[in-house]
C-alpha positions in Angstrom: 9.2 -2.6 36.8 7.3 -2.7 33.5 8.6 -6.3 32.6 8.9 -7.9 36.4 12.6 -8.2 35.9 14.4 -8.7 39.5 18.0 -7.7 40.2 19.2 -11.1 39.2 17.8 -10.9 35.8 19.0 -7.1 35.5 22.6 -8.1 36.5 22.5 -10.7 34.0 21.5 -8.5 31.3 24.0 -5.9 32.0 27.0 -8.7 32.3 25.9 -10.0 28.9 26.0 -6.4 27.4 29.5 -5.8 28.9 30.7 -9.1 27.5 29.2 -8.5 23.9 30.0 -4.9 23.6 33.1 -4.4 25.8 33.8 -1.8 28.4 34.7 0.9 26.0 31.5 0.8 23.8 28.9 0.4 26.6 28.7 3.9 27.8 28.3 5.2 24.2 25.4 2.6 23.8 23.8 3.5 27.2 24.0 7.1 26.3 22.4 6.9 22.7 19.6 4.4 24.4 18.8 7.3 27.0 18.8 10.0 24.2 16.5 7.9 22.0 14.0 7.1 25.1 14.3 11.0 25.9 13.2 11.9 22.2 10.5 9.2 22.4 8.9 10.5 25.4 9.1 14.3 24.2 7.4 12.9 20.8 4.7 11.1 22.6 4.0 14.0 25.0 3.8 16.5 22.0 1.2 14.1 20.0 -0.8 13.7 23.6 -0.7 17.6 24.1 -1.7 18.4 20.5 -4.4 15.7 20.5 -6.0 17.0 23.7 -5.9 20.7 22.4 -8.1 20.0 19.7 -11.6 19.1 20.6 -12.9 15.7 19.2 -15.1 16.3 15.9 -13.4 19.8 15.3 -11.7 19.8 11.7 -9.2 22.2 10.5 -11.3 23.1 7.5 -10.9 26.6 5.8 -13.8 28.9 6.9 -15.0 26.9 10.0 -17.2 29.3 12.2 -15.8 27.6 15.5 -12.4 29.3 15.1 -13.7 32.8 15.1 -14.6 32.5 18.9 -11.0 31.3 19.6 -10.0 35.0 19.9 -6.1 35.4 18.8 -5.7 32.0 17.5 -8.0 32.8 14.5 -5.4 34.4 12.2 -3.2 31.6 12.3 -5.6 28.9 11.5 -5.8 29.7 7.5 -2.1 29.1 7.2 -2.4 25.9 8.9 -5.2 24.7 7.1 -3.8 25.9 3.8 -0.4 24.1 4.5 -2.4 20.9 5.5 -4.6 21.1 2.3 -1.4 21.5 0.2 0.1 18.5 1.8 -3.2 16.4 1.6 -3.5 17.5 -2.1 0.3 16.7 -2.8 0.0 13.1 -1.2 -3.0 12.1 -3.0 -2.1 13.3 -6.3 0.9 10.9 -6.4 
């Protein structure tokens, strides 16, 4: 386990949660916690896959020559770089 909690410590934590939250609220809190962990893992894997798909040093600048060799991905790149340029200009203008 990541925090080196034994069965005694886990039982104590669950007992305290049952006392504090009550038997009616505990399942709701558990399911909300499970959803939050699931969403966090999904977001983390999305960020990891996005970072690994773009090689280091490659930028999304318009007119970059390295995008032409990507085959079918070239037409979508100008739209992506245009939207990111718009976002950057909008945030730096404030």
